[in-house]
All heavy atoms as a GROMACS GRO file, in nm:
protein
  542
    1MET      N    1   0.085  -0.118   0.000
    1MET     CA    2   0.000   0.000   0.000
    1MET      C    3   0.088   0.123   0.000
    1MET      O    4   0.190   0.128   0.067
    1MET     CB    5  -0.090  -0.003   0.123
    1MET     CG    6  -0.145   0.134   0.158
    1MET     SD    7  -0.263   0.134   0.289
    1MET     CE    8  -0.406   0.095   0.196
    2LEU      N    9   0.047   0.221  -0.070
    2LEU     CA   10   0.113   0.351  -0.069
    2LEU      C   11   0.078   0.421   0.061
    2LEU      O   12  -0.038   0.436   0.094
    2LEU     CB   13   0.066   0.435  -0.188
    2LEU     CG   14   0.110   0.581  -0.187
    2LEU    CD1   15   0.258   0.590  -0.219
    2LEU    CD2   16   0.028   0.661  -0.286
    3LEU      N   17   0.177   0.459   0.138
    3LEU     CA   18   0.152   0.530   0.263
    3LEU      C   19   0.197   0.674   0.249
    3LEU      O   20   0.311   0.701   0.214
    3LEU     CB   21   0.230   0.466   0.378
    3LEU     CG   22   0.185   0.327   0.418
    3LEU    CD1   23   0.276   0.270   0.524
    3LEU    CD2   24   0.042   0.328   0.465
    4ARG      N   25   0.106   0.763   0.276
    4ARG     CA   26   0.138   0.905   0.276
    4ARG      C   27   0.079   0.963   0.404
    4ARG      O   28  -0.042   0.970   0.418
    4ARG     CB   29   0.077   0.976   0.156
    4ARG     CG   30   0.130   0.934   0.021
    4ARG     CD   31   0.256   1.006  -0.021
    4ARG     NE   32   0.244   1.150  -0.022
    4ARG     CZ   33   0.240   1.224  -0.131
    4ARG    NH1   34   0.241   1.169  -0.249
    4ARG    NH2   35   0.233   1.355  -0.121
    5TYR      N   36   0.162   0.995   0.496
    5TYR     CA   37   0.117   1.057   0.620
    5TYR      C   38   0.131   1.207   0.604
    5TYR      O   39   0.242   1.260   0.598
    5TYR     CB   40   0.200   1.009   0.738
    5TYR     CG   41   0.187   0.861   0.765
    5TYR    CD1   42   0.297   0.778   0.760
    5TYR    CD2   43   0.064   0.805   0.793
    5TYR    CE1   44   0.285   0.642   0.785
    5TYR    CE2   45   0.050   0.670   0.817
    5TYR     CZ   46   0.161   0.590   0.813
    5TYR     OH   47   0.148   0.456   0.837
    6GLU      N   48   0.017   1.275   0.592
    6GLU     CA   49   0.018   1.420   0.577
    6GLU      C   50  -0.114   1.476   0.625
    6GLU      O   51  -0.213   1.403   0.632
    6GLU     CB   52   0.045   1.458   0.431
    6GLU     CG   53  -0.053   1.401   0.332
    6GLU     CD   54  -0.007   1.418   0.188
    6GLU    OE1   55   0.095   1.484   0.164
    6GLU    OE2   56  -0.074   1.367   0.099
    7PRO      N   57  -0.116   1.603   0.656
    7PRO     CA   58  -0.243   1.663   0.700
    7PRO      C   59  -0.351   1.648   0.594
    7PRO      O   60  -0.322   1.651   0.474
    7PRO     CB   61  -0.207   1.811   0.720
    7PRO     CG   62  -0.060   1.816   0.733
    7PRO     CD   63  -0.007   1.700   0.654
    8VAL      N   64  -0.473   1.631   0.638
    8VAL     CA   65  -0.583   1.611   0.543
    8VAL      C   66  -0.594   1.730   0.448
    8VAL      O   67  -0.636   1.714   0.333
    8VAL     CB   68  -0.715   1.584   0.618
    8VAL    CG1   69  -0.766   1.708   0.689
    8VAL    CG2   70  -0.819   1.525   0.526
    9THR      N   71  -0.555   1.847   0.490
    9THR     CA   72  -0.561   1.965   0.404
    9THR      C   73  -0.457   1.961   0.292
    9THR      O   74  -0.465   2.038   0.197
    9THR     CB   75  -0.541   2.093   0.486
    9THR    OG1   76  -0.418   2.083   0.559
    9THR    CG2   77  -0.656   2.113   0.584
   10SER      N   78  -0.360   1.873   0.302
   10SER     CA   79  -0.254   1.862   0.201
   10SER      C   80  -0.275   1.749   0.102
   10SER      O   81  -0.200   1.735   0.006
   10SER     CB   82  -0.119   1.842   0.269
   10SER     OG   83  -0.088   1.951   0.352
   11ILE      N   84  -0.377   1.665   0.124
   11ILE     CA   85  -0.399   1.549   0.037
   11ILE      C   86  -0.454   1.596  -0.097
   11ILE      O   87  -0.554   1.667  -0.103
   11ILE     CB   88  -0.497   1.450   0.102
   11ILE    CG1   89  -0.439   1.396   0.233
   11ILE    CG2   90  -0.529   1.335   0.007
   11ILE    CD1   91  -0.537   1.320   0.316
   12THR      N   92  -0.389   1.556  -0.203
   12THR     CA   93  -0.436   1.591  -0.337
   12THR      C   94  -0.528   1.481  -0.389
   12THR      O   95  -0.528   1.369  -0.339
   12THR     CB   96  -0.318   1.607  -0.435
   12THR    OG1   97  -0.253   1.480  -0.448
   12THR    CG2   98  -0.219   1.712  -0.386
   13GLU      N   99  -0.602   1.513  -0.492
   13GLU     CA  100  -0.691   1.413  -0.551
   13GLU      C  101  -0.611   1.298  -0.609
   13GLU      O  102  -0.652   1.182  -0.599
   13GLU     CB  103  -0.778   1.477  -0.659
   13GLU     CG  104  -0.882   1.382  -0.714
   13GLU     CD  105  -0.983   1.448  -0.805
   13GLU    OE1  106  -0.978   1.570  -0.823
   13GLU    OE2  107  -1.068   1.374  -0.858
   14ALA      N  108  -0.496   1.328  -0.666
   14ALA     CA  109  -0.412   1.222  -0.724
   14ALA      C  110  -0.364   1.125  -0.617
   14ALA      O  111  -0.367   1.003  -0.638
   14ALA     CB  112  -0.293   1.284  -0.797
   15VAL      N  113  -0.321   1.177  -0.503
   15VAL     CA  114  -0.276   1.091  -0.393
   15VAL      C  115  -0.394   1.010  -0.338
   15VAL      O  116  -0.383   0.890  -0.313
   15VAL     CB  117  -0.208   1.173  -0.281
   15VAL    CG1  118  -0.188   1.090  -0.156
   15VAL    CG2  119  -0.075   1.228  -0.330
   16ALA      N  120  -0.509   1.075  -0.320
   16ALA     CA  121  -0.627   1.004  -0.271
   16ALA      C  122  -0.666   0.892  -0.366
   16ALA      O  123  -0.694   0.780  -0.322
   16ALA     CB  124  -0.743   1.102  -0.253
   17ASP      N  125  -0.668   0.920  -0.496
   17ASP     CA  126  -0.703   0.817  -0.594
   17ASP      C  127  -0.606   0.701  -0.589
   17ASP      O  128  -0.646   0.584  -0.597
   17ASP     CB  129  -0.706   0.876  -0.735
   17ASP     CG  130  -0.827   0.965  -0.760
   17ASP    OD1  131  -0.923   0.960  -0.681
   17ASP    OD2  132  -0.823   1.040  -0.859
   18GLN      N  133  -0.477   0.731  -0.577
   18GLN     CA  134  -0.376   0.625  -0.574
   18GLN      C  135  -0.390   0.540  -0.448
   18GLN      O  136  -0.388   0.417  -0.455
   18GLN     CB  137  -0.236   0.685  -0.583
   18GLN     CG  138  -0.129   0.582  -0.603
   18GLN     CD  139   0.008   0.645  -0.625
   18GLN    OE1  140   0.032   0.757  -0.583
   18GLN    NE2  141   0.096   0.573  -0.689
   19MET      N  142  -0.407   0.604  -0.333
   19MET     CA  143  -0.419   0.529  -0.207
   19MET      C  144  -0.547   0.446  -0.205
   19MET      O  145  -0.546   0.330  -0.162
   19MET     CB  146  -0.413   0.624  -0.087
   19MET     CG  147  -0.275   0.682  -0.063
   19MET     SD  148  -0.267   0.787   0.082
   19MET     CE  149  -0.281   0.665   0.213
   20LEU      N  150  -0.658   0.504  -0.249
   20LEU     CA  151  -0.784   0.430  -0.253
   20LEU      C  152  -0.778   0.316  -0.353
   20LEU      O  153  -0.830   0.207  -0.328
   20LEU     CB  154  -0.901   0.524  -0.286
   20LEU     CG  155  -0.936   0.625  -0.178
   20LEU    CD1  156  -1.031   0.730  -0.232
   20LEU    CD2  157  -0.994   0.558  -0.056
   21GLY      N  158  -0.714   0.341  -0.466
   21GLY     CA  159  -0.701   0.237  -0.568
   21GLY      C  160  -0.622   0.117  -0.518
   21GLY      O  161  -0.660   0.002  -0.542
   22ILE      N  162  -0.515   0.143  -0.447
   22ILE     CA  163  -0.433   0.034  -0.395
   22ILE      C  164  -0.500  -0.031  -0.274
   22ILE      O  165  -0.512  -0.153  -0.265
   22ILE     CB  166  -0.292   0.085  -0.358
   22ILE    CG1  167  -0.218   0.130  -0.484
   22ILE    CG2  168  -0.213  -0.023  -0.284
   22ILE    CD1  169  -0.090   0.206  -0.455
   23GLY      N  170  -0.544   0.051  -0.180
   23GLY     CA  171  -0.594  -0.001  -0.052
   23GLY      C  172  -0.730  -0.068  -0.057
   23GLY      O  173  -0.752  -0.171   0.006
   24ILE      N  174  -0.824  -0.009  -0.132
   24ILE     CA  175  -0.959  -0.064  -0.135
   24ILE      C  176  -0.983  -0.147  -0.261
   24ILE      O  177  -1.025  -0.262  -0.253
   24ILE     CB  178  -1.065   0.048  -0.121
   24ILE    CG1  179  -1.050   0.114   0.017
   24ILE    CG2  180  -1.205  -0.007  -0.142
   24ILE    CD1  181  -1.140   0.231   0.041
   25LYS      N  182  -0.954  -0.089  -0.376
   25LYS     CA  183  -0.975  -0.165  -0.498
   25LYS      C  184  -0.884  -0.287  -0.504
   25LYS      O  185  -0.922  -0.392  -0.554
   25LYS     CB  186  -0.953  -0.077  -0.621
   25LYS     CG  187  -1.062   0.026  -0.641
   25LYS     CD  188  -1.034   0.108  -0.766
   25LYS     CE  189  -1.140   0.212  -0.788
   25LYS     NZ  190  -1.111   0.291  -0.911
   26GLY      N  191  -0.764  -0.275  -0.450
   26GLY     CA  192  -0.673  -0.389  -0.447
   26GLY      C  193  -0.731  -0.505  -0.367
   26GLY      O  194  -0.718  -0.621  -0.405
   27ALA      N  195  -0.798  -0.473  -0.256
   27ALA     CA  196  -0.861  -0.578  -0.176
   27ALA      C  197  -0.977  -0.642  -0.252
   27ALA      O  198  -0.996  -0.764  -0.247
   27ALA     CB  199  -0.910  -0.520  -0.044
   28ILE      N  200  -1.053  -0.561  -0.324
   28ILE     CA  201  -1.166  -0.614  -0.402
   28ILE      C  202  -1.117  -0.704  -0.514
   28ILE      O  203  -1.164  -0.817  -0.531
   28ILE     CB  204  -1.252  -0.499  -0.458
   28ILE    CG1  205  -1.321  -0.424  -0.344
   28ILE    CG2  206  -1.356  -0.552  -0.558
   28ILE    CD1  207  -1.384  -0.293  -0.386
   29TRP      N  208  -1.022  -0.656  -0.593
   29TRP     CA  209  -0.975  -0.735  -0.707
   29TRP      C  210  -0.900  -0.860  -0.659
   29TRP      O  211  -0.909  -0.965  -0.723
   29TRP     CB  212  -0.885  -0.653  -0.799
   29TRP     CG  213  -0.942  -0.521  -0.849
   29TRP    CD1  214  -0.869  -0.409  -0.880
   29TRP    CD2  215  -1.078  -0.484  -0.873
   29TRP    NE1  216  -0.954  -0.308  -0.920
   29TRP    CE2  217  -1.081  -0.350  -0.918
   29TRP    CE3  218  -1.199  -0.552  -0.861
   29TRP    CZ2  219  -1.199  -0.284  -0.949
   29TRP    CZ3  220  -1.317  -0.483  -0.892
   29TRP    CH2  221  -1.317  -0.353  -0.936
   30GLY      N  222  -0.828  -0.848  -0.549
   30GLY     CA  223  -0.761  -0.965  -0.493
   30GLY      C  224  -0.861  -1.070  -0.448
   30GLY      O  225  -0.843  -1.190  -0.472
   31ALA      N  226  -0.968  -1.026  -0.383
   31ALA     CA  227  -1.073  -1.118  -0.339
   31ALA      C  228  -1.139  -1.187  -0.458
   31ALA      O  229  -1.163  -1.307  -0.456
   31ALA     CB  230  -1.177  -1.045  -0.255
   32GLN      N  231  -1.168  -1.109  -0.561
   32GLN     CA  232  -1.230  -1.169  -0.680
   32GLN      C  233  -1.141  -1.276  -0.740
   32GLN      O  234  -1.190  -1.382  -0.780
   32GLN     CB  235  -1.259  -1.061  -0.785
   32GLN     CG  236  -1.379  -0.977  -0.753
   32GLN     CD  237  -1.409  -0.877  -0.864
   32GLN    OE1  238  -1.334  -0.863  -0.960
   32GLN    NE2  239  -1.520  -0.808  -0.849
   33ALA      N  240  -1.013  -1.250  -0.747
   33ALA     CA  241  -0.921  -1.347  -0.805
   33ALA      C  242  -0.915  -1.475  -0.721
   33ALA      O  243  -0.912  -1.586  -0.774
   33ALA     CB  244  -0.782  -1.287  -0.818
   34LEU      N  245  -0.915  -1.459  -0.590
   34LEU     CA  246  -0.906  -1.576  -0.502
   34LEU      C  247  -1.036  -1.655  -0.493
   34LEU      O  248  -1.033  -1.776  -0.477
   34LEU     CB  249  -0.862  -1.533  -0.362
   34LEU     CG  250  -0.717  -1.488  -0.351
   34LEU    CD1  251  -0.691  -1.431  -0.212
   34LEU    CD2  252  -0.624  -1.605  -0.378
   35LEU      N  253  -1.149  -1.587  -0.499
   35LEU     CA  254  -1.277  -1.655  -0.482
   35LEU      C  255  -1.302  -1.762  -0.588
   35LEU      O  256  -1.369  -1.862  -0.561
   35LEU     CB  257  -1.392  -1.554  -0.481
   35LEU     CG  258  -1.402  -1.473  -0.352
   35LEU    CD1  259  -1.507  -1.363  -0.366
   35LEU    CD2  260  -1.434  -1.562  -0.234
   36THR      N  261  -1.246  -1.745  -0.704
   36THR     CA  262  -1.258  -1.847  -0.809
   36THR      C  263  -1.204  -1.980  -0.760
   36THR      O  264  -1.262  -2.085  -0.785
   36THR     CB  265  -1.181  -1.803  -0.934
   36THR    OG1  266  -1.233  -1.678  -0.976
   36THR    CG2  267  -1.193  -1.905  -1.046
   37TYR      N  268  -1.093  -1.975  -0.688
   37TYR     CA  269  -1.030  -2.097  -0.638
   37TYR      C  270  -1.087  -2.144  -0.505
   37TYR      O  271  -1.081  -2.261  -0.472
   37TYR     CB  272  -0.879  -2.074  -0.623
   37TYR     CG  273  -0.815  -2.038  -0.754
   37TYR    CD1  274  -0.786  -1.906  -0.783
   37TYR    CD2  275  -0.788  -2.136  -0.849
   37TYR    CE1  276  -0.728  -1.871  -0.906
   37TYR    CE2  277  -0.731  -2.102  -0.972
   37TYR     CZ  278  -0.702  -1.970  -0.999
   37TYR     OH  279  -0.647  -1.937  -1.119
   38MET      N  280  -1.144  -2.052  -0.428
   38MET     CA  281  -1.194  -2.086  -0.296
   38MET      C  282  -1.332  -2.150  -0.300
   38MET      O  283  -1.371  -2.218  -0.207
   38MET     CB  284  -1.199  -1.961  -0.208
   38MET     CG  285  -1.062  -1.906  -0.174
   38MET     SD  286  -1.069  -1.751  -0.084
   38MET     CE  287  -1.144  -1.803   0.069
   39LYS      N  288  -1.407  -2.133  -0.405
   39LYS     CA  289  -1.543  -2.185  -0.412
   39LYS      C  290  -1.549  -2.335  -0.393
   39LYS      O  291  -1.643  -2.388  -0.336
   39LYS     CB  292  -1.608  -2.146  -0.544
   39LYS     CG  293  -1.646  -2.001  -0.552
   39LYS     CD  294  -1.711  -1.970  -0.685
   39LYS     CE  295  -1.742  -1.822  -0.693
   39LYS     NZ  296  -1.800  -1.785  -0.823
   40SER      N  297  -1.449  -2.404  -0.439
   40SER     CA  298  -1.452  -2.551  -0.431
   40SER      C  299  -1.407  -2.603  -0.294
   40SER      O  300  -1.422  -2.720  -0.265
   40SER     CB  301  -1.362  -2.609  -0.540
   40SER     OG  302  -1.229  -2.565  -0.522
   41ASP      N  303  -1.353  -2.518  -0.210
   41ASP     CA  304  -1.302  -2.562  -0.079
   41ASP      C  305  -1.358  -2.471   0.030
   41ASP      O  306  -1.312  -2.361   0.051
   41ASP     CB  307  -1.149  -2.558  -0.078
   41ASP     CG  308  -1.091  -2.613   0.050
   41ASP    OD1  309  -1.169  -2.653   0.139
   41ASP    OD2  310  -0.968  -2.616   0.060
   42ARG      N  311  -1.458  -2.517   0.102
   42ARG     CA  312  -1.526  -2.435   0.203
   42ARG      C  313  -1.444  -2.417   0.332
   42ARG      O  314  -1.485  -2.349   0.423
   42ARG     CB  315  -1.660  -2.497   0.237
   42ARG     CG  316  -1.752  -2.506   0.118
   42ARG     CD  317  -1.870  -2.420   0.140
   42ARG     NE  318  -1.958  -2.431   0.025
   42ARG     CZ  319  -2.018  -2.325  -0.025
   42ARG    NH1  320  -2.000  -2.208   0.027
   42ARG    NH2  321  -2.097  -2.339  -0.129
   43SER      N  322  -1.328  -2.480   0.340
   43SER     CA  323  -1.248  -2.468   0.463
   43SER      C  324  -1.145  -2.355   0.455
   43SER      O  325  -1.064  -2.340   0.544
   43SER     CB  326  -1.176  -2.600   0.491
   43SER     OG  327  -1.083  -2.627   0.387
   44THR      N  328  -1.148  -2.275   0.350
   44THR     CA  329  -1.053  -2.166   0.335
   44THR      C  330  -1.115  -2.034   0.378
   44THR      O  331  -1.237  -2.022   0.393
   44THR     CB  332  -1.006  -2.153   0.189
   44THR    OG1  333  -1.119  -2.129   0.106
   44THR    CG2  334  -0.935  -2.280   0.143
   45ALA      N  335  -1.031  -1.934   0.400
   45ALA     CA  336  -1.078  -1.802   0.441
   45ALA      C  337  -0.993  -1.695   0.374
   45ALA      O  338  -0.875  -1.716   0.348
   45ALA     CB  339  -1.071  -1.788   0.592
   46LEU      N  340  -1.054  -1.583   0.350
   46LEU     CA  341  -0.985  -1.467   0.295
   46LEU      C  342  -0.976  -1.364   0.407
   46LEU      O  343  -1.078  -1.330   0.468
   46LEU     CB  344  -1.062  -1.409   0.177
   46LEU     CG  345  -1.011  -1.279   0.118
   46LEU    CD1  346  -0.872  -1.299   0.060
   46LEU    CD2  347  -1.106  -1.228   0.012
   47ILE      N  348  -0.857  -1.317   0.436
   47ILE     CA  349  -0.836  -1.222   0.545
   47ILE      C  350  -0.772  -1.096   0.490
   47ILE      O  351  -0.667  -1.102   0.426
   47ILE     CB  352  -0.747  -1.282   0.654
   47ILE    CG1  353  -0.812  -1.407   0.712
   47ILE    CG2  354  -0.719  -1.180   0.763
   47ILE    CD1  355  -0.724  -1.486   0.805
   48ASN      N  356  -0.835  -0.982   0.514
   48ASN     CA  357  -0.776  -0.852   0.482
   48ASN      C  358  -0.723  -0.791   0.611
   48ASN      O  359  -0.790  -0.795   0.714
   48ASN     CB  360  -0.879  -0.758   0.420
   48ASN     CG  361  -0.911  -0.794   0.277
   48ASN    OD1  362  -0.820  -0.807   0.196
   48ASN    ND2  363  -1.038  -0.812   0.248
   49MET      N  364  -0.604  -0.737   0.606
   49MET     CA  365  -0.542  -0.681   0.725
   49MET      C  366  -0.586  -0.537   0.746
   49MET      O  367  -0.588  -0.457   0.653
   49MET     CB  368  -0.390  -0.686   0.712
   49MET     CG  369  -0.334  -0.826   0.697
   49MET     SD  370  -0.372  -0.933   0.836
   49MET     CE  371  -0.269  -0.861   0.961
   50SER      N  372  -0.618  -0.506   0.869
   50SER     CA  373  -0.654  -0.370   0.905
   50SER      C  374  -0.546  -0.313   0.996
   50SER      O  375  -0.433  -0.361   0.995
   50SER     CB  376  -0.791  -0.368   0.972
   50SER     OG  377  -0.834  -0.233   0.988
   51SER      N  378  -0.580  -0.216   1.074
   51SER     CA  379  -0.483  -0.148   1.159
   51SER      C  380  -0.557  -0.079   1.273
   51SER      O  381  -0.675  -0.045   1.259
   51SER     CB  382  -0.409  -0.044   1.075
   51SER     OG  383  -0.332   0.042   1.156
   52PRO      N  384  -0.490  -0.055   1.385
   52PRO     CA  385  -0.553   0.020   1.493
   52PRO      C  386  -0.602   0.158   1.452
   52PRO      O  387  -0.696   0.211   1.510
   52PRO     CB  388  -0.444   0.032   1.599
   52PRO     CG  389  -0.353  -0.083   1.573
   52PRO     CD  390  -0.357  -0.103   1.424
   53VAL      N  391  -0.544   0.216   1.348
   53VAL     CA  392  -0.589   0.349   1.305
   53VAL      C  393  -0.729   0.345   1.245
   53VAL      O  394  -0.791   0.449   1.227
   53VAL     CB  395  -0.491   0.416   1.205
   53VAL    CG1  396  -0.354   0.434   1.265
   53VAL    CG2  397  -0.485   0.343   1.074
   54ALA      N  398  -0.779   0.226   1.214
   54ALA     CA  399  -0.915   0.214   1.160
   54ALA      C  400  -1.019   0.262   1.260
   54ALA      O  401  -1.121   0.318   1.223
   54ALA     CB  402  -0.944   0.070   1.121
   55GLY      N  403  -0.994   0.240   1.387
   55GLY     CA  404  -1.089   0.279   1.490
   55GLY      C  405  -1.050   0.402   1.567
   55GLY      O  406  -1.132   0.462   1.636
   56ARG      N  407  -0.926   0.440   1.553
   56ARG     CA  408  -0.879   0.557   1.626
   56ARG      C  409  -0.775   0.629   1.540
   56ARG      O  410  -0.666   0.577   1.518
   56ARG     CB  411  -0.815   0.515   1.757
   56ARG     CG  412  -0.762   0.631   1.835
   56ARG     CD  413  -0.704   0.588   1.965
   56ARG     NE  414  -0.648   0.707   2.030
   56ARG     CZ  415  -0.570   0.703   2.132
   56ARG    NH1  416  -0.537   0.588   2.184
   56ARG    NH2  417  -0.524   0.814   2.185
   57GLY      N  418  -0.812   0.743   1.490
   57GLY     CA  419  -0.722   0.816   1.403
   57GLY      C  420  -0.600   0.870   1.477
   57GLY      O  421  -0.604   0.893   1.598
   58TYR      N  422  -0.495   0.885   1.407
   58TYR     CA  423  -0.372   0.945   1.458
   58TYR      C  424  -0.338   1.063   1.368
   58TYR      O  425  -0.385   1.071   1.254
   58TYR     CB  426  -0.258   0.841   1.457
   58TYR     CG  427  -0.280   0.730   1.555
   58TYR    CD1  428  -0.342   0.613   1.517
   58TYR    CD2  429  -0.240   0.743   1.688
   58TYR    CE1  430  -0.364   0.510   1.608
   58TYR    CE2  431  -0.261   0.641   1.780
   58TYR     CZ  432  -0.324   0.526   1.739
   58TYR     OH  433  -0.346   0.426   1.830
   59PRO      N  434  -0.256   1.154   1.415
   59PRO     CA  435  -0.223   1.272   1.334
   59PRO      C  436  -0.170   1.233   1.195
   59PRO      O  437  -0.088   1.142   1.183
   59PRO     CB  438  -0.114   1.343   1.415
   59PRO     CG  439  -0.141   1.301   1.557
   59PRO     CD  440  -0.191   1.159   1.546
   60ASN      N  441  -0.221   1.299   1.096
   60ASN     CA  442  -0.176   1.286   0.957
   60ASN      C  443  -0.202   1.148   0.896
   60ASN      O  444  -0.134   1.108   0.803
   60ASN     CB  445  -0.027   1.321   0.945
   60ASN     CG  446   0.001   1.462   0.990
   60ASN    OD1  447  -0.079   1.553   0.964
   60ASN    ND2  448   0.111   1.481   1.058
   61THR      N  449  -0.302   1.076   0.946
   61THR     CA  450  -0.332   0.944   0.890
   61THR      C  451  -0.475   0.934   0.836
   61THR      O  452  -0.531   0.826   0.830
   61THR     CB  453  -0.312   0.834   0.996
   61THR    OG1  454  -0.406   0.854   1.102
   61THR    CG2  455  -0.171   0.830   1.050
   62ALA      N  456  -0.534   1.044   0.795
   62ALA     CA  457  -0.674   1.044   0.753
   62ALA      C  458  -0.703   0.944   0.642
   62ALA      O  459  -0.796   0.864   0.651
   62ALA     CB  460  -0.717   1.184   0.711
   63MET      N  461  -0.626   0.948   0.535
   63MET     CA  462  -0.651   0.857   0.423
   63MET      C  463  -0.625   0.712   0.462
   63MET      O  464  -0.703   0.622   0.428
   63MET     CB  465  -0.564   0.894   0.302
   63MET     CG  466  -0.610   1.017   0.227
   63MET     SD  467  -0.777   1.002   0.158
   63MET     CE  468  -0.760   0.862   0.050
   64TYR      N  469  -0.516   0.688   0.532
   64TYR     CA  470  -0.483   0.552   0.575
   64TYR      C  471  -0.592   0.499   0.668
   64TYR      O  472  -0.636   0.385   0.654
   64TYR     CB  473  -0.346   0.553   0.643
   64TYR     CG  474  -0.296   0.415   0.680
   64TYR    CD1  475  -0.254   0.327   0.583
   64TYR    CD2  476  -0.289   0.375   0.813
   64TYR    CE1  477  -0.206   0.200   0.616
   64TYR    CE2  478  -0.241   0.250   0.848
   64TYR     CZ  479  -0.201   0.163   0.749
   64TYR     OH  480  -0.155   0.039   0.782
   65SER      N  481  -0.639   0.582   0.761
   65SER     CA  482  -0.746   0.542   0.852
   65SER      C  483  -0.874   0.509   0.777
   65SER      O  484  -0.943   0.411   0.807
   65SER     CB  485  -0.774   0.653   0.955
   65SER     OG  486  -0.663   0.676   1.036
   66LEU      N  487  -0.906   0.589   0.677
   66LEU     CA  488  -1.024   0.566   0.596
   66LEU      C  489  -1.018   0.432   0.526
   66LEU      O  490  -1.114   0.354   0.528
   66LEU     CB  491  -1.037   0.678   0.492
   66LEU     CG  492  -1.149   0.659   0.391
   66LEU    CD1  493  -1.264   0.753   0.423
   66LEU    CD2  494  -1.097   0.682   0.252
   67ILE      N  495  -0.904   0.401   0.466
   67ILE     CA  496  -0.887   0.275   0.394
   67ILE      C  497  -0.894   0.156   0.488
   67ILE      O  498  -0.964   0.058   0.462
   67ILE     CB  499  -0.756   0.277   0.315
   67ILE    CG1  500  -0.765   0.379   0.202
   67ILE    CG2  501  -0.722   0.138   0.260
   67ILE    CD1  502  -0.632   0.417   0.142
   68LYS      N  503  -0.824   0.162   0.598
   68LYS     CA  504  -0.824   0.051   0.693
   68LYS      C  505  -0.962   0.035   0.757
   68LYS      O  506  -1.006  -0.077   0.783
   68LYS     CB  507  -0.715   0.069   0.799
   68LYS     CG  508  -0.576   0.057   0.742
   68LYS     CD  509  -0.558  -0.076   0.672
   68LYS     CE  510  -0.419  -0.097   0.617
   68LYS     NZ  511  -0.402  -0.229   0.557
   69GLY      N  512  -1.032   0.145   0.778
   69GLY     CA  513  -1.170   0.138   0.829
   69GLY      C  514  -1.262   0.069   0.731
   69GLY      O  515  -1.350  -0.009   0.769
   70ALA      N  516  -1.245   0.096   0.604
   70ALA     CA  517  -1.327   0.032   0.500
   70ALA      C  518  -1.304  -0.119   0.498
   70ALA      O  519  -1.396  -0.196   0.475
   70ALA     CB  520  -1.296   0.093   0.364
   71LEU      N  521  -1.180  -0.162   0.522
   71LEU     CA  522  -1.151  -0.304   0.525
   71LEU      C  523  -1.204  -0.372   0.650
   71LEU      O  524  -1.226  -0.492   0.651
   71LEU     CB  525  -1.001  -0.328   0.515
   71LEU     CG  526  -0.934  -0.288   0.383
   71LEU    CD1  527  -0.784  -0.311   0.390
   71LEU    CD2  528  -0.994  -0.364   0.267
   72THR      N  529  -1.225  -0.296   0.755
   72THR     CA  530  -1.270  -0.350   0.882
   72THR      C  531  -1.419  -0.381   0.881
   72THR      O  532  -1.464  -0.477   0.941
   72THR     CB  533  -1.239  -0.253   0.997
   72THR    OG1  534  -1.098  -0.230   0.998
   72THR    CG2  535  -1.281  -0.308   1.131
   73THR      N  536  -1.497  -0.301   0.811
   73THR     CA  537  -1.643  -0.317   0.814
   73THR      C  538  -1.691  -0.423   0.719
   73THR      O  539  -1.626  -0.468   0.631
   73THR     CB  540  -1.714  -0.186   0.782
   73THR    OG1  541  -1.673  -0.139   0.655
   73THR    CG2  542  -1.687  -0.084   0.888
   0.00000   0.00000   0.00000
């Protein structure tokens, strides 16, 4: 994942698009790719990693917190 720790007022649309594309869309496309193989075996699981910042923001982690929060829900 692309990590950019900066104030929310400094986040550009390009950085937001890149972080969201990697963090959220990457999880979706990865899941889609794996589900093809997992359908035949019900004993497998797909796990996306989150972070403590998902539930409690820290300075300059707004985008990262947003992405990890999306993976948590």
